[in-house]
Structures are given as structure tokens and as C-alpha cells.
Biopython code that builds the backbone (N, CA, C, O; Angstrom):
import numpy as np
from Bio.PDB.StructureBuilder import StructureBuilder

atoms = [
    (1, "UNK", "N", (66.995, 18.007, -58.686)),
    (1, "UNK", "CA", (65.831, 18.861, -58.879)),
    (1, "UNK", "C", (64.572, 18.148, -58.414)),
    (1, "UNK", "O", (64.489, 16.921, -58.450)),
    (2, "UNK", "N", (63.596, 18.931, -57.979)),
    (2, "UNK", "CA", (62.322, 18.371, -57.559)),
    (2, "UNK", "C", (61.559, 17.902, -58.786)),
    (2, "UNK", "O", (61.462, 18.623, -59.779)),
    (3, "UNK", "N", (61.015, 16.686, -58.715)),
    (3, "UNK", "CA", (60.216, 16.142, -59.804)),
    (3, "UNK", "C", (58.914, 15.586, -59.251)),
    (3, "UNK", "O", (58.897, 14.940, -58.203)),
    (4, "UNK", "N", (57.821, 15.845, -59.967)),
    (4, "UNK", "CA", (56.500, 15.370, -59.584)),
    (4, "UNK", "C", (55.907, 14.626, -60.772)),
    (4, "UNK", "O", (55.881, 15.149, -61.886)),
    (5, "UNK", "N", (55.432, 13.410, -60.539)),
    (5, "UNK", "CA", (54.859, 12.601, -61.609)),
    (5, "UNK", "C", (53.503, 12.067, -61.193)),
    (5, "UNK", "O", (53.404, 11.262, -60.267)),
    (6, "UNK", "N", (52.444, 12.518, -61.885)),
    (6, "UNK", "CA", (51.086, 12.091, -61.575)),
    (6, "UNK", "C", (50.740, 10.773, -62.259)),
    (6, "UNK", "O", (51.314, 10.419, -63.289)),
    (7, "UNK", "N", (49.788, 10.054, -61.663)),
    (7, "UNK", "CA", (49.268, 8.833, -62.248)),
    (7, "UNK", "C", (47.887, 8.571, -61.661)),
    (7, "UNK", "O", (47.501, 9.189, -60.669)),
    (8, "UNK", "N", (47.150, 7.661, -62.271)),
    (8, "UNK", "CA", (45.848, 7.280, -61.750)),
    (8, "UNK", "C", (44.661, 7.881, -62.468)),
    (8, "UNK", "O", (43.519, 7.545, -62.153)),
    (9, "UNK", "N", (44.899, 8.760, -63.424)),
    (9, "UNK", "CA", (43.800, 9.351, -64.162)),
    (9, "UNK", "C", (43.143, 8.343, -65.082)),
    (9, "UNK", "O", (43.685, 7.265, -65.327)),
    (10, "UNK", "N", (41.973, 8.698, -65.591)),
    (10, "UNK", "CA", (41.249, 7.812, -66.487)),
    (10, "UNK", "C", (39.822, 8.254, -66.646)),
    (10, "UNK", "O", (39.459, 9.370, -66.272)),
    (11, "UNK", "N", (39.006, 7.375, -67.203)),
    (11, "UNK", "CA", (37.590, 7.653, -67.418)),
    (11, "UNK", "C", (36.741, 6.900, -66.404)),
    (11, "UNK", "O", (37.009, 5.742, -66.084)),
    (12, "UNK", "N", (35.713, 7.578, -65.904)),
    (12, "UNK", "CA", (34.836, 6.978, -64.910)),
    (12, "UNK", "C", (33.417, 7.514, -65.088)),
    (12, "UNK", "O", (33.222, 8.628, -65.574)),
    (13, "UNK", "N", (32.443, 6.723, -64.695)),
    (13, "UNK", "CA", (31.048, 7.146, -64.766)),
    (13, "UNK", "C", (30.728, 8.127, -63.644)),
    (13, "UNK", "O", (31.352, 8.095, -62.584)),
    (14, "UNK", "N", (29.761, 8.991, -63.884)),
    (14, "UNK", "CA", (29.309, 9.920, -62.864)),
    (14, "UNK", "C", (28.909, 9.147, -61.607)),
    (14, "UNK", "O", (28.219, 8.130, -61.683)),
    (15, "UNK", "N", (29.349, 9.641, -60.459)),
    (15, "UNK", "CA", (29.069, 8.969, -59.202)),
    (15, "UNK", "C", (30.149, 7.995, -58.786)),
    (15, "UNK", "O", (30.128, 7.474, -57.671)),
    (16, "UNK", "N", (31.087, 7.747, -59.671)),
    (16, "UNK", "CA", (32.158, 6.813, -59.388)),
    (16, "UNK", "C", (33.295, 7.425, -58.595)),
    (16, "UNK", "O", (33.229, 8.578, -58.170)),
    (17, "UNK", "N", (34.341, 6.633, -58.402)),
    (17, "UNK", "CA", (35.497, 7.067, -57.621)),
    (17, "UNK", "C", (36.790, 6.852, -58.375)),
    (17, "UNK", "O", (36.880, 6.001, -59.260)),
    (18, "UNK", "N", (37.782, 7.631, -58.014)),
    (18, "UNK", "CA", (39.090, 7.537, -58.634)),
    (18, "UNK", "C", (40.117, 8.117, -57.661)),
    (18, "UNK", "O", (39.833, 9.091, -56.963)),
    (19, "UNK", "N", (41.294, 7.526, -57.615)),
    (19, "UNK", "CA", (42.351, 8.038, -56.756)),
    (19, "UNK", "C", (43.578, 8.378, -57.590)),
    (19, "UNK", "O", (44.088, 7.540, -58.333)),
    (20, "UNK", "N", (44.041, 9.602, -57.460)),
    (20, "UNK", "CA", (45.222, 10.058, -58.174)),
    (20, "UNK", "C", (46.427, 10.003, -57.244)),
    (20, "UNK", "O", (46.303, 10.193, -56.034)),
    (21, "UNK", "N", (47.591, 9.740, -57.823)),
    (21, "UNK", "CA", (48.820, 9.706, -57.047)),
    (21, "UNK", "C", (49.867, 10.591, -57.705)),
    (21, "UNK", "O", (49.863, 10.784, -58.921)),
    (22, "UNK", "N", (50.757, 11.122, -56.891)),
    (22, "UNK", "CA", (51.840, 11.957, -57.378)),
    (22, "UNK", "C", (53.119, 11.521, -56.679)),
    (22, "UNK", "O", (53.264, 11.691, -55.469)),
    (23, "UNK", "N", (54.041, 10.960, -57.444)),
    (23, "UNK", "CA", (55.317, 10.535, -56.889)),
    (23, "UNK", "C", (56.253, 11.735, -56.831)),
    (23, "UNK", "O", (56.471, 12.418, -57.831)),
    (24, "UNK", "N", (56.798, 11.978, -55.658)),
    (24, "UNK", "CA", (57.654, 13.141, -55.430)),
    (24, "UNK", "C", (59.102, 12.714, -55.221)),
    (24, "UNK", "O", (59.376, 11.796, -54.449)),
    (25, "UNK", "N", (60.020, 13.372, -55.902)),
    (25, "UNK", "CA", (61.438, 13.089, -55.721)),
    (25, "UNK", "C", (62.217, 14.396, -55.636)),
    (25, "UNK", "O", (61.788, 15.418, -56.173)),
    (26, "UNK", "N", (63.358, 14.360, -54.965)),
    (26, "UNK", "CA", (64.197, 15.532, -54.848)),
    (26, "UNK", "C", (63.666, 16.609, -53.925)),
    (26, "UNK", "O", (64.162, 17.736, -53.933)),
    (27, "UNK", "N", (62.665, 16.276, -53.132)),
    (27, "UNK", "CA", (62.039, 17.237, -52.218)),
    (27, "UNK", "C", (62.583, 16.988, -50.816)),
    (27, "UNK", "O", (61.984, 16.262, -50.023)),
    (28, "UNK", "N", (63.719, 17.597, -50.527)),
    (28, "UNK", "CA", (64.427, 17.340, -49.272)),
    (28, "UNK", "C", (64.091, 18.353, -48.185)),
    (28, "UNK", "O", (64.933, 19.163, -47.796)),
    (29, "UNK", "N", (62.868, 18.301, -47.704)),
    (29, "UNK", "CA", (62.426, 19.188, -46.637)),
    (29, "UNK", "C", (61.714, 18.378, -45.570)),
    (29, "UNK", "O", (61.105, 17.351, -45.869)),
    (30, "UNK", "N", (61.786, 18.834, -44.324)),
    (30, "UNK", "CA", (61.079, 18.157, -43.250)),
    (30, "UNK", "C", (59.580, 18.397, -43.370)),
    (30, "UNK", "O", (58.776, 17.482, -43.196)),
    (31, "UNK", "N", (59.220, 19.634, -43.670)),
    (31, "UNK", "CA", (57.828, 19.972, -43.869)),
    (31, "UNK", "C", (57.453, 19.856, -45.337)),
    (31, "UNK", "O", (58.294, 19.522, -46.172)),
    (32, "UNK", "N", (56.182, 20.132, -45.659)),
    (32, "UNK", "CA", (55.755, 20.044, -47.044)),
    (32, "UNK", "C", (54.590, 20.977, -47.344)),
    (32, "UNK", "O", (53.749, 21.263, -46.492)),
    (33, "UNK", "N", (54.576, 21.440, -48.589)),
    (33, "UNK", "CA", (53.502, 22.267, -49.111)),
    (33, "UNK", "C", (53.103, 21.599, -50.421)),
    (33, "UNK", "O", (53.777, 21.775, -51.436)),
    (34, "UNK", "N", (52.023, 20.842, -50.406)),
    (34, "UNK", "CA", (51.604, 20.071, -51.572)),
    (34, "UNK", "C", (50.162, 20.381, -51.932)),
    (34, "UNK", "O", (49.336, 20.630, -51.055)),
    (35, "UNK", "N", (49.862, 20.365, -53.226)),
    (35, "UNK", "CA", (48.510, 20.694, -53.661)),
    (35, "UNK", "C", (48.154, 20.026, -54.983)),
    (35, "UNK", "O", (49.031, 19.598, -55.733)),
    (36, "UNK", "N", (46.858, 19.944, -55.256)),
    (36, "UNK", "CA", (46.338, 19.480, -56.528)),
    (36, "UNK", "C", (45.600, 20.630, -57.195)),
    (36, "UNK", "O", (44.821, 21.339, -56.558)),
    (37, "UNK", "N", (45.856, 20.805, -58.484)),
    (37, "UNK", "CA", (45.168, 21.789, -59.298)),
    (37, "UNK", "C", (44.538, 21.067, -60.473)),
    (37, "UNK", "O", (44.898, 19.929, -60.772)),
    (38, "UNK", "N", (43.601, 21.721, -61.140)),
    (38, "UNK", "CA", (43.007, 21.130, -62.334)),
    (38, "UNK", "C", (42.670, 22.222, -63.337)),
    (38, "UNK", "O", (42.455, 23.378, -62.973)),
    (39, "UNK", "N", (42.628, 21.833, -64.599)),
    (39, "UNK", "CA", (42.285, 22.771, -65.654)),
    (39, "UNK", "C", (41.485, 22.066, -66.738)),
    (39, "UNK", "O", (41.937, 21.088, -67.331)),
    (40, "UNK", "N", (40.292, 22.581, -66.982)),
    (40, "UNK", "CA", (39.433, 22.064, -68.035)),
    (40, "UNK", "C", (39.632, 22.915, -69.281)),
    (40, "UNK", "O", (40.045, 24.069, -69.171)),
    (41, "UNK", "N", (39.347, 22.371, -70.470)),
    (41, "UNK", "CA", (39.509, 23.136, -71.707)),
    (41, "UNK", "C", (38.739, 24.455, -71.670)),
    (41, "UNK", "O", (37.555, 24.479, -71.334)),
    (42, "UNK", "N", (39.414, 25.548, -72.016)),
    (42, "UNK", "CA", (38.770, 26.844, -72.053)),
    (42, "UNK", "C", (38.567, 27.503, -70.704)),
    (42, "UNK", "O", (37.962, 28.572, -70.625)),
    (43, "UNK", "N", (39.059, 26.886, -69.646)),
    (43, "UNK", "CA", (38.889, 27.450, -68.319)),
    (43, "UNK", "C", (40.227, 27.714, -67.636)),
    (43, "UNK", "O", (41.256, 27.159, -68.020)),
    (44, "UNK", "N", (40.194, 28.558, -66.634)),
    (44, "UNK", "CA", (41.390, 28.867, -65.858)),
    (44, "UNK", "C", (41.751, 27.695, -64.960)),
    (44, "UNK", "O", (40.884, 26.919, -64.558)),
    (45, "UNK", "N", (43.021, 27.573, -64.651)),
    (45, "UNK", "CA", (43.462, 26.548, -63.717)),
    (45, "UNK", "C", (42.950, 26.906, -62.324)),
    (45, "UNK", "O", (43.014, 28.068, -61.921)),
    (46, "UNK", "N", (42.449, 25.933, -61.599)),
    (46, "UNK", "CA", (41.913, 26.188, -60.282)),
    (46, "UNK", "C", (42.506, 25.244, -59.238)),
    (46, "UNK", "O", (42.859, 24.104, -59.543)),
    (47, "UNK", "N", (42.607, 25.730, -58.021)),
    (47, "UNK", "CA", (43.089, 24.910, -56.933)),
    (47, "UNK", "C", (42.006, 23.943, -56.495)),
    (47, "UNK", "O", (40.847, 24.332, -56.355)),
    (48, "UNK", "N", (42.370, 22.697, -56.279)),
    (48, "UNK", "CA", (41.430, 21.665, -55.865)),
    (48, "UNK", "C", (41.552, 21.386, -54.368)),
    (48, "UNK", "O", (40.562, 21.402, -53.637)),
    (49, "UNK", "N", (42.772, 21.133, -53.930)),
    (49, "UNK", "CA", (43.017, 20.822, -52.526)),
    (49, "UNK", "C", (44.487, 21.016, -52.201)),
    (49, "UNK", "O", (45.339, 20.955, -53.087)),
    (50, "UNK", "N", (44.780, 21.248, -50.939)),
    (50, "UNK", "CA", (46.161, 21.408, -50.510)),
    (50, "UNK", "C", (46.374, 20.745, -49.163)),
    (50, "UNK", "O", (45.432, 20.518, -48.404)),
    (51, "UNK", "N", (47.626, 20.442, -48.884)),
    (51, "UNK", "CA", (47.979, 19.896, -47.579)),
    (51, "UNK", "C", (49.289, 20.537, -47.147)),
    (51, "UNK", "O", (50.279, 20.538, -47.878)),
    (52, "UNK", "N", (49.264, 21.075, -45.948)),
    (52, "UNK", "CA", (50.363, 21.819, -45.371)),
    (52, "UNK", "C", (50.787, 21.087, -44.098)),
    (52, "UNK", "O", (49.952, 20.790, -43.243)),
    (53, "UNK", "N", (52.070, 20.799, -43.973)),
    (53, "UNK", "CA", (52.558, 20.052, -42.814)),
    (53, "UNK", "C", (52.265, 20.748, -41.491)),
    (53, "UNK", "O", (52.181, 20.094, -40.451)),
    (54, "UNK", "N", (52.110, 22.060, -41.520)),
    (54, "UNK", "CA", (51.841, 22.822, -40.309)),
    (54, "UNK", "C", (50.388, 23.239, -40.146)),
    (54, "UNK", "O", (49.885, 23.322, -39.026)),
    (55, "UNK", "N", (49.713, 23.499, -41.256)),
    (55, "UNK", "CA", (48.357, 24.060, -41.200)),
    (55, "UNK", "C", (47.234, 23.118, -41.614)),
    (55, "UNK", "O", (46.062, 23.475, -41.490)),
    (56, "UNK", "N", (47.556, 21.939, -42.096)),
    (56, "UNK", "CA", (46.519, 20.998, -42.464)),
    (56, "UNK", "C", (46.050, 21.127, -43.906)),
    (56, "UNK", "O", (46.827, 21.483, -44.792)),
    (57, "UNK", "N", (44.778, 20.837, -44.133)),
    (57, "UNK", "CA", (44.236, 20.778, -45.487)),
    (57, "UNK", "C", (43.276, 21.901, -45.832)),
    (57, "UNK", "O", (42.690, 22.536, -44.956)),
    (58, "UNK", "N", (43.127, 22.132, -47.137)),
    (58, "UNK", "CA", (42.165, 23.084, -47.673)),
    (58, "UNK", "C", (41.554, 22.473, -48.922)),
    (58, "UNK", "O", (42.210, 21.716, -49.637)),
    (59, "UNK", "N", (40.288, 22.807, -49.182)),
    (59, "UNK", "CA", (39.594, 22.291, -50.346)),
    (59, "UNK", "C", (38.796, 23.379, -51.039)),
    (59, "UNK", "O", (38.293, 24.301, -50.398)),
    (60, "UNK", "N", (38.685, 23.263, -52.356)),
    (60, "UNK", "CA", (37.808, 24.135, -53.101)),
    (60, "UNK", "C", (36.377, 23.797, -52.693)),
    (60, "UNK", "O", (36.071, 22.641, -52.401)),
    (61, "UNK", "N", (35.503, 24.795, -52.673)),
    (61, "UNK", "CA", (34.121, 24.561, -52.280)),
    (61, "UNK", "C", (33.447, 23.492, -53.143)),
    (61, "UNK", "O", (32.608, 22.734, -52.656)),
    (62, "UNK", "N", (33.813, 23.437, -54.406)),
    (62, "UNK", "CA", (33.186, 22.509, -55.334)),
    (62, "UNK", "C", (33.494, 21.040, -55.064)),
    (62, "UNK", "O", (32.801, 20.159, -55.571)),
    (63, "UNK", "N", (34.529, 20.768, -54.269)),
    (63, "UNK", "CA", (34.908, 19.377, -54.013)),
    (63, "UNK", "C", (34.831, 18.984, -52.548)),
    (63, "UNK", "O", (35.110, 17.833, -52.209)),
    (64, "UNK", "N", (34.464, 19.900, -51.678)),
    (64, "UNK", "CA", (34.372, 19.601, -50.252)),
    (64, "UNK", "C", (33.392, 18.461, -49.995)),
    (64, "UNK", "O", (32.288, 18.436, -50.538)),
    (65, "UNK", "N", (33.812, 17.531, -49.167)),
    (65, "UNK", "CA", (32.975, 16.389, -48.846)),
    (65, "UNK", "C", (33.089, 15.255, -49.833)),
    (65, "UNK", "O", (32.582, 14.164, -49.573)),
    (66, "UNK", "N", (33.743, 15.480, -50.968)),
    (66, "UNK", "CA", (33.874, 14.454, -51.997)),
    (66, "UNK", "C", (35.328, 14.036, -52.227)),
    (66, "UNK", "O", (35.600, 12.873, -52.523)),
    (67, "UNK", "N", (36.254, 14.976, -52.091)),
    (67, "UNK", "CA", (37.670, 14.700, -52.328)),
    (67, "UNK", "C", (38.452, 14.729, -51.019)),
    (67, "UNK", "O", (38.099, 15.462, -50.095)),
    (68, "UNK", "N", (39.509, 13.932, -50.944)),
    (68, "UNK", "CA", (40.378, 13.916, -49.779)),
    (68, "UNK", "C", (41.831, 13.908, -50.227)),
    (68, "UNK", "O", (42.245, 13.041, -50.997)),
    (69, "UNK", "N", (42.606, 14.876, -49.745)),
    (69, "UNK", "CA", (44.019, 14.944, -50.077)),
    (69, "UNK", "C", (44.833, 14.352, -48.926)),
    (69, "UNK", "O", (44.482, 14.521, -47.758)),
    (70, "UNK", "N", (45.904, 13.667, -49.259)),
    (70, "UNK", "CA", (46.780, 13.103, -48.241)),
    (70, "UNK", "C", (48.207, 13.068, -48.757)),
    (70, "UNK", "O", (48.441, 13.086, -49.966)),
    (71, "UNK", "N", (49.154, 13.020, -47.840)),
    (71, "UNK", "CA", (50.559, 12.972, -48.214)),
    (71, "UNK", "C", (51.313, 12.009, -47.310)),
    (71, "UNK", "O", (51.309, 12.155, -46.087)),
    (72, "UNK", "N", (51.951, 11.035, -47.916)),
    (72, "UNK", "CA", (52.800, 10.109, -47.195)),
    (72, "UNK", "C", (54.215, 10.630, -47.363)),
    (72, "UNK", "O", (54.841, 10.423, -48.403)),
    (73, "UNK", "N", (54.718, 11.307, -46.341)),
    (73, "UNK", "CA", (56.020, 11.948, -46.438)),
    (73, "UNK", "C", (57.155, 10.927, -46.560)),
    (73, "UNK", "O", (58.144, 11.172, -47.251)),
    (74, "UNK", "N", (57.010, 9.796, -45.895)),
    (74, "UNK", "CA", (58.034, 8.763, -45.942)),
    (74, "UNK", "C", (58.129, 8.121, -47.326)),
    (74, "UNK", "O", (59.225, 7.892, -47.837)),
    (75, "UNK", "N", (56.970, 7.833, -47.930)),
    (75, "UNK", "CA", (56.939, 7.201, -49.242)),
    (75, "UNK", "C", (57.026, 8.207, -50.384)),
    (75, "UNK", "O", (57.155, 7.826, -51.548)),
    (76, "UNK", "N", (56.957, 9.485, -50.047)),
    (76, "UNK", "CA", (57.038, 10.560, -51.042)),
    (76, "UNK", "C", (55.907, 10.472, -52.070)),
    (76, "UNK", "O", (56.135, 10.587, -53.274)),
    (77, "UNK", "N", (54.690, 10.267, -51.574)),
    (77, "UNK", "CA", (53.531, 10.168, -52.453)),
    (77, "UNK", "C", (52.410, 11.092, -51.996)),
    (77, "UNK", "O", (51.978, 11.038, -50.844)),
    (78, "UNK", "N", (51.952, 11.927, -52.895)),
    (78, "UNK", "CA", (50.799, 12.792, -52.663)),
    (78, "UNK", "C", (49.606, 12.132, -53.345)),
    (78, "UNK", "O", (49.717, 11.684, -54.486)),
    (79, "UNK", "N", (48.469, 12.066, -52.660)),
    (79, "UNK", "CA", (47.295, 11.403, -53.220)),
    (79, "UNK", "C", (46.067, 12.303, -53.188)),
    (79, "UNK", "O", (45.971, 13.229, -52.383)),
    (80, "UNK", "N", (45.134, 12.008, -54.080)),
    (80, "UNK", "CA", (43.847, 12.699, -54.095)),
    (80, "UNK", "C", (42.777, 11.640, -54.310)),
    (80, "UNK", "O", (42.647, 11.093, -55.405)),
    (81, "UNK", "N", (42.017, 11.355, -53.266)),
    (81, "UNK", "CA", (40.927, 10.395, -53.349)),
    (81, "UNK", "C", (39.672, 11.153, -53.758)),
    (81, "UNK", "O", (39.250, 12.083, -53.070)),
    (82, "UNK", "N", (39.084, 10.759, -54.865)),
    (82, "UNK", "CA", (37.912, 11.436, -55.393)),
    (82, "UNK", "C", (36.724, 10.480, -55.404)),
    (82, "UNK", "O", (36.818, 9.368, -55.923)),
    (83, "UNK", "N", (35.614, 10.916, -54.834)),
    (83, "UNK", "CA", (34.394, 10.120, -54.803)),
    (83, "UNK", "C", (33.236, 10.968, -55.305)),
    (83, "UNK", "O", (33.347, 12.189, -55.417)),
    (84, "UNK", "N", (32.117, 10.305, -55.606)),
    (84, "UNK", "CA", (30.923, 10.992, -56.105)),
    (84, "UNK", "C", (31.274, 11.946, -57.240)),
    (84, "UNK", "O", (30.838, 13.098, -57.259)),
    (85, "UNK", "N", (32.054, 11.458, -58.168)),
    (85, "UNK", "CA", (32.527, 12.291, -59.269)),
    (85, "UNK", "C", (31.391, 12.776, -60.162)),
    (85, "UNK", "O", (30.408, 12.072, -60.392)),
    (86, "UNK", "N", (31.556, 13.992, -60.654)),
    (86, "UNK", "CA", (30.584, 14.639, -61.513)),
    (86, "UNK", "C", (31.231, 15.002, -62.842)),
    (86, "UNK", "O", (32.451, 15.153, -62.906)),
    (87, "UNK", "N", (30.441, 15.146, -63.907)),
    (87, "UNK", "CA", (31.010, 15.538, -65.202)),
    (87, "UNK", "C", (31.830, 16.825, -65.119)),
    (87, "UNK", "O", (32.818, 16.972, -65.839)),
    (88, "UNK", "N", (31.437, 17.748, -64.259)),
    (88, "UNK", "CA", (32.173, 18.996, -64.119)),
    (88, "UNK", "C", (33.543, 18.828, -63.468)),
    (88, "UNK", "O", (34.321, 19.780, -63.416)),
    (89, "UNK", "N", (33.846, 17.632, -62.974)),
    (89, "UNK", "CA", (35.172, 17.348, -62.436)),
    (89, "UNK", "C", (36.152, 16.989, -63.552)),
    (89, "UNK", "O", (37.351, 16.858, -63.308)),
    (90, "UNK", "N", (35.648, 16.832, -64.761)),
    (90, "UNK", "CA", (36.493, 16.494, -65.896)),
    (90, "UNK", "C", (37.529, 17.585, -66.136)),
    (90, "UNK", "O", (37.176, 18.749, -66.327)),
    (91, "UNK", "N", (38.804, 17.213, -66.126)),
    (91, "UNK", "CA", (39.891, 18.179, -66.294)),
    (91, "UNK", "C", (41.226, 17.456, -66.289)),
    (91, "UNK", "O", (41.305, 16.265, -65.989)),
    (92, "UNK", "N", (42.270, 18.194, -66.627)),
    (92, "UNK", "CA", (43.619, 17.705, -66.443)),
    (92, "UNK", "C", (44.005, 18.070, -65.012)),
    (92, "UNK", "O", (43.898, 19.230, -64.613)),
    (93, "UNK", "N", (44.446, 17.093, -64.252)),
    (93, "UNK", "CA", (44.815, 17.313, -62.864)),
    (93, "UNK", "C", (46.325, 17.344, -62.704)),
    (93, "UNK", "O", (47.031, 16.489, -63.237)),
    (94, "UNK", "N", (46.814, 18.330, -61.969)),
    (94, "UNK", "CA", (48.239, 18.515, -61.756)),
    (94, "UNK", "C", (48.564, 18.533, -60.266)),
    (94, "UNK", "O", (47.806, 19.093, -59.473)),
    (95, "UNK", "N", (49.671, 17.931, -59.885)),
    (95, "UNK", "CA", (50.128, 18.072, -58.518)),
    (95, "UNK", "C", (51.192, 19.160, -58.500)),
    (95, "UNK", "O", (51.894, 19.376, -59.488)),
    (96, "UNK", "N", (51.302, 19.832, -57.377)),
    (96, "UNK", "CA", (52.238, 20.935, -57.245)),
    (96, "UNK", "C", (52.839, 20.953, -55.851)),
    (96, "UNK", "O", (52.270, 20.405, -54.907)),
    (97, "UNK", "N", (53.994, 21.590, -55.735)),
    (97, "UNK", "CA", (54.657, 21.703, -54.445)),
    (97, "UNK", "C", (55.373, 23.032, -54.340)),
    (97, "UNK", "O", (55.708, 23.659, -55.345)),
    (98, "UNK", "N", (55.600, 23.448, -53.121)),
    (98, "UNK", "CA", (56.327, 24.678, -52.882)),
    (98, "UNK", "C", (57.296, 24.446, -51.725)),
    (98, "UNK", "O", (57.300, 23.379, -51.111)),
    (99, "UNK", "N", (58.110, 25.447, -51.439)),
    (99, "UNK", "CA", (59.144, 25.333, -50.419)),
    (99, "UNK", "C", (58.646, 25.811, -49.062)),
    (99, "UNK", "O", (58.149, 26.931, -48.951)),
    (100, "UNK", "N", (58.770, 24.974, -48.019)),
    (100, "UNK", "CA", (58.362, 25.383, -46.678)),
    (100, "UNK", "C", (59.243, 26.524, -46.155)),
    (100, "UNK", "O", (60.399, 26.632, -46.562)),
    (101, "UNK", "N", (58.728, 27.371, -45.267)),
    (101, "UNK", "CA", (57.357, 27.388, -44.760)),
    (101, "UNK", "C", (56.357, 27.781, -45.856)),
    (101, "UNK", "O", (56.640, 28.649, -46.682)),
    (102, "UNK", "N", (55.198, 27.140, -45.853)),
    (102, "UNK", "CA", (54.214, 27.337, -46.902)),
    (102, "UNK", "C", (53.621, 28.742, -46.892)),
    (102, "UNK", "O", (53.360, 29.317, -45.835)),
    (103, "UNK", "N", (53.415, 29.277, -48.081)),
    (103, "UNK", "CA", (52.727, 30.553, -48.208)),
    (103, "UNK", "C", (51.309, 30.378, -47.689)),
    (103, "UNK", "O", (50.696, 29.335, -47.916)),
    (104, "UNK", "N", (50.771, 31.387, -46.991)),
    (104, "UNK", "CA", (49.418, 31.260, -46.422)),
    (104, "UNK", "C", (48.327, 31.083, -47.464)),
    (104, "UNK", "O", (47.306, 30.456, -47.182)),
    (105, "UNK", "N", (48.520, 31.622, -48.658)),
    (105, "UNK", "CA", (47.535, 31.462, -49.738)),
    (105, "UNK", "C", (47.966, 30.274, -50.584)),
    (105, "UNK", "O", (48.824, 30.407, -51.457)),
    (106, "UNK", "N", (47.373, 29.114, -50.329)),
    (106, "UNK", "CA", (47.841, 27.876, -50.945)),
    (106, "UNK", "C", (47.696, 27.812, -52.455)),
    (106, "UNK", "O", (48.436, 27.089, -53.121)),
    (107, "UNK", "N", (46.749, 28.562, -52.999)),
    (107, "UNK", "CA", (46.562, 28.531, -54.444)),
    (107, "UNK", "C", (47.711, 29.198, -55.192)),
    (107, "UNK", "O", (47.755, 29.160, -56.422)),
    (108, "UNK", "N", (48.637, 29.806, -54.464)),
    (108, "UNK", "CA", (49.801, 30.433, -55.081)),
    (108, "UNK", "C", (51.047, 29.556, -55.028)),
    (108, "UNK", "O", (52.112, 29.965, -55.491)),
    (109, "UNK", "N", (50.925, 28.365, -54.473)),
    (109, "UNK", "CA", (52.055, 27.440, -54.458)),
    (109, "UNK", "C", (52.347, 27.021, -55.898)),
    (109, "UNK", "O", (51.505, 26.404, -56.550)),
    (110, "UNK", "N", (53.531, 27.353, -56.391)),
    (110, "UNK", "CA", (53.795, 27.128, -57.803)),
    (110, "UNK", "C", (55.246, 26.858, -58.177)),
    (110, "UNK", "O", (55.587, 26.935, -59.358)),
    (111, "UNK", "N", (56.102, 26.549, -57.228)),
    (111, "UNK", "CA", (57.499, 26.310, -57.555)),
    (111, "UNK", "C", (57.726, 25.070, -58.413)),
    (111, "UNK", "O", (58.566, 25.078, -59.313)),
    (112, "UNK", "N", (56.971, 24.000, -58.132)),
    (112, "UNK", "CA", (57.162, 22.740, -58.831)),
    (112, "UNK", "C", (55.835, 22.171, -59.306)),
    (112, "UNK", "O", (54.823, 22.248, -58.609)),
    (113, "UNK", "N", (55.855, 21.590, -60.523)),
    (113, "UNK", "CA", (54.642, 21.042, -61.139)),
    (113, "UNK", "C", (54.885, 19.688, -61.772)),
    (113, "UNK", "O", (55.989, 19.390, -62.229)),
    (114, "UNK", "N", (53.848, 18.874, -61.795)),
    (114, "UNK", "CA", (53.898, 17.613, -62.498)),
    (114, "UNK", "C", (53.416, 17.821, -63.924)),
    (114, "UNK", "O", (53.073, 18.939, -64.309)),
    (115, "UNK", "N", (53.389, 16.748, -64.713)),
    (115, "UNK", "CA", (52.990, 16.852, -66.111)),
    (115, "UNK", "C", (51.484, 16.760, -66.322)),
    (115, "UNK", "O", (50.985, 17.080, -67.401)),
    (116, "UNK", "N", (50.773, 16.333, -65.312)),
    (116, "UNK", "CA", (49.328, 16.238, -65.384)),
    (116, "UNK", "C", (48.817, 14.852, -65.710)),
    (116, "UNK", "O", (49.505, 14.059, -66.353)),
    (117, "UNK", "N", (47.594, 14.562, -65.258)),
    (117, "UNK", "CA", (46.925, 13.309, -65.580)),
    (117, "UNK", "C", (45.456, 13.626, -65.844)),
    (117, "UNK", "O", (44.825, 14.360, -65.083)),
    (118, "UNK", "N", (44.919, 13.071, -66.921)),
    (118, "UNK", "CA", (43.560, 13.396, -67.349)),
    (118, "UNK", "C", (42.507, 12.603, -66.589)),
    (118, "UNK", "O", (42.627, 11.391, -66.413)),
    (119, "UNK", "N", (41.469, 13.312, -66.140)),
    (119, "UNK", "CA", (40.315, 12.691, -65.497)),
    (119, "UNK", "C", (39.088, 13.059, -66.313)),
    (119, "UNK", "O", (38.807, 14.238, -66.527)),
    (120, "UNK", "N", (38.362, 12.056, -66.765)),
    (120, "UNK", "CA", (37.158, 12.282, -67.548)),
    (120, "UNK", "C", (35.982, 11.576, -66.877)),
    (120, "UNK", "O", (36.010, 10.365, -66.658)),
    (121, "UNK", "N", (34.950, 12.354, -66.554)),
    (121, "UNK", "CA", (33.761, 11.817, -65.898)),
    (121, "UNK", "C", (32.584, 11.933, -66.855)),
    (121, "UNK", "O", (32.223, 13.035, -67.269)),
    (122, "UNK", "N", (31.994, 10.816, -67.201)),
    (122, "UNK", "CA", (30.870, 10.803, -68.124)),
    (122, "UNK", "C", (29.556, 10.592, -67.384)),
    (122, "UNK", "O", (29.519, 10.002, -66.304)),
    (123, "UNK", "N", (28.481, 11.088, -67.989)),
    (123, "UNK", "CA", (27.162, 10.928, -67.400)),
    (123, "UNK", "C", (26.424, 9.743, -67.988)),
    (123, "UNK", "O", (25.289, 9.467, -67.598)),
]
sb = StructureBuilder()
sb.init_structure("model")
sb.init_model(0)
sb.init_chain("A")
sb.init_seg("    ")
for serial, (resi, resn, name, xyz) in enumerate(atoms, 1):
    if name == "N":
        sb.init_residue(resn, " ", resi, " ")
    sb.init_atom(name, np.array(xyz, "f"), 0.0, 1.0, " ", f" {name:<3s}", serial, name[0])
structure = sb.get_structure()
């Protein structure tokens, strides 16, 4: 079975940086559909960024220019580099994957999920 395990979360000051990682196993496909989502208390889960082996990357408007998603297919690691962090970035972050070919609407990728890692940004 496909398994996703996040790591790298923690507490950071506003303006700081943090990199999240997601170890992927059991994902036996040449292509990939990988994404990061987040959910803050009392709010809906939202898509943060995605990476598609055929179509490239997508980002939520709120994180454009600050976050970078990447995927090392050989090492089976999905990463999210976050810079210039803001208190509003505070949330539980989840990595997700779907089966290629990727659905055109990346925020609907939902076949596989990790357990989440907490990111807290203080002012």
C-alpha cells in the first residue's frame, strides 16, 4: 500500500524558514501527482502546492513566491521549502498523492494522505 510520512514541522518566528519532507513508499508509478495541503483550526483544508510529472507545479496565491515544492522521484521524497513565513501559515500540513495521469484540478488529488506535521509561526 502507498504510505506517506511527513516530517520537519515545528515552531518558527515570523519571517523564518522551514522545510517539510514527505517520505513516500509503495508508489510504483513512473509519473507522479504529489501535493501539500494544510488545515488550520476552524478552517477548511486548503491546497498549498502541487507537482505533476507532466504539467509542473502549482501554488496557492497566498504562498506564491515564498514556498517551493519539489519531488525527488528516485529518493521517494516530496519536499516543501517555506520561506518568509507568516503567522497565517500556521496549520497542520499534509502531503498527498494520486494515481497518474494526474487529474487536471490538483486540489482534488486525494487517494493517499500522510498523517500530518504541525507548523506554528509566531510573531
